C-alpha positions, 0 to 999 in steps of 0.5 A: 908069099904063097906058092902056087900049090898053097893057093890051089889047096886053099881054093880047093878047101874054100870051095869044099868048106863052103859046100859043107857048111850049106849041106853036110854040117848045116846043123852046126851053123844053126840057121846062120849063113856062113861064108868062107872068105879066105883060106890060107895054107901054111908052107908045109901044107899042115895047117889051113887057116879058114876065115869065116863071115857069119850072118846075122851078127847077133849069132856070130859068137855062138855059131863060131864057138859051135864050129870050133868045138866040132873042128875034128868032125869038120876035118873028117868030112873035109877029108872024105871030100878031098881025100883023093886030091890031098895026101894029108888033110891039114889041121883046121884053124877057124877065124872070124873075118870081120872085114865086112863089119869094118866096112859097114862101120866106115860106111856108117861113119862117112854117112853121119 
């Protein structure tokens, strides 16, 4: 169960990461649409697990690998944005959120 502080930090990071993918680090996403679906912060506030939904699907692996290779640059940009609100910027771990693919697969199976 996440504490209130974890949820607040998660929402803050989610909002700022979404804006960053649209403006500051848009060359990393190579024209794909990246959506930050969920941010979960550990209880010690040291790690933020960021779940990304990437569209179109054919570029998903390439864009995700590019994002994970530049994690330190993304963390630095995040620190510049939220540095006044957080004492320590958490380490970032990125994951692909495949829940939309799962929903599409279920919908396709039901329509057959």
